[in-house]
C-alpha positions as CSV (number, residue, x, y, z in Angstrom):
1,M,5.2,-3.4,1.7
2,S,3.2,-0.2,1.5
3,T,-0.6,-0.2,2.0
4,Q,-1.0,3.4,0.9
5,K,-3.6,4.1,-1.7
6,K,-2.8,6.2,-4.7
7,E,-5.3,8.8,-6.0
8,L,-5.5,8.7,-9.8
9,F,-8.4,11.1,-10.4
10,S,-10.7,13.4,-8.4
11,E,-13.7,15.5,-9.3
12,T,-15.8,17.6,-7.0
13,V,-19.5,18.5,-7.7
14,K,-21.4,21.0,-5.6
15,A,-25.1,20.6,-5.7
16,G,-27.1,22.8,-3.3
17,S,-26.3,21.8,0.3
18,R,-24.4,18.7,-0.8
19,T,-21.0,18.1,-2.2
20,Y,-20.1,15.0,-4.1
21,F,-16.5,13.7,-4.5
22,F,-15.7,11.2,-7.3
23,D,-12.3,9.7,-6.8
24,V,-10.5,6.9,-8.7
25,K,-7.9,5.3,-6.5
26,E,-5.4,2.5,-6.9
27,S,-4.7,0.0,-4.1
28,A,-1.2,-1.2,-3.2
29,S,-1.8,-4.3,-5.3
30,G,-2.5,-2.2,-8.4
31,S,-6.3,-2.7,-8.6
32,K,-8.4,0.4,-9.3
33,Y,-11.7,1.4,-7.6
34,L,-14.1,4.3,-7.7
35,V,-15.1,6.0,-4.4
36,I,-18.1,8.3,-4.4
37,N,-18.4,10.5,-1.2
38,E,-21.3,12.7,-0.3
39,S,-20.9,15.4,2.3
40,R,-23.8,17.6,3.6
41,K,-24.1,20.0,6.4
42,V,-26.4,18.9,9.2
43,G,-26.7,21.6,11.8
44,E,-23.2,22.6,12.8
45,S,-21.6,19.4,11.6
46,H,-21.2,17.5,8.3
47,E,-22.6,14.1,7.5
48,H,-20.6,11.8,5.2
49,K,-21.6,8.8,3.1
50,R,-19.5,6.6,0.9
51,V,-20.0,4.2,-1.9
52,M,-17.2,2.1,-3.5
53,A,-17.2,0.3,-6.8
54,F,-14.3,-2.0,-7.6
55,E,-12.7,-2.2,-11.0
56,E,-14.4,-5.6,-11.8
57,D,-17.8,-4.1,-11.0
58,V,-17.5,-0.5,-12.3
59,Q,-19.0,-1.3,-15.7
60,S,-22.2,-2.8,-14.2
61,F,-22.3,0.0,-11.7
62,S,-22.1,2.5,-14.5
63,E,-24.8,0.8,-16.5
64,G,-27.2,0.8,-13.5
65,L,-26.5,4.5,-12.8
66,K,-27.1,5.4,-16.4
67,K,-30.5,3.6,-16.4
68,A,-31.5,5.4,-13.2
69,V,-30.5,8.8,-14.6
70,E,-32.4,8.1,-17.9
71,F,-35.5,7.1,-15.9
72,M,-35.4,10.3,-13.9
73,G,-35.2,12.3,-17.1
74,K,-38.5,10.9,-18.4
């Protein structure tokens, strides 16, 4: 049985010294999940951070993100 993850969608956003990667993947069991990676240059190396939202939580995650973005726009 394969444990390989299948990438379904990928979007890259460059924002100043940071790069964000939005990837939708599918596990070997068929469930989908969102992975948001941030990469930024720190000195001569890069620092990476990752957030994952699983299929059953992505709607709540999206609603929270939307509220935060709307608040920042005020």
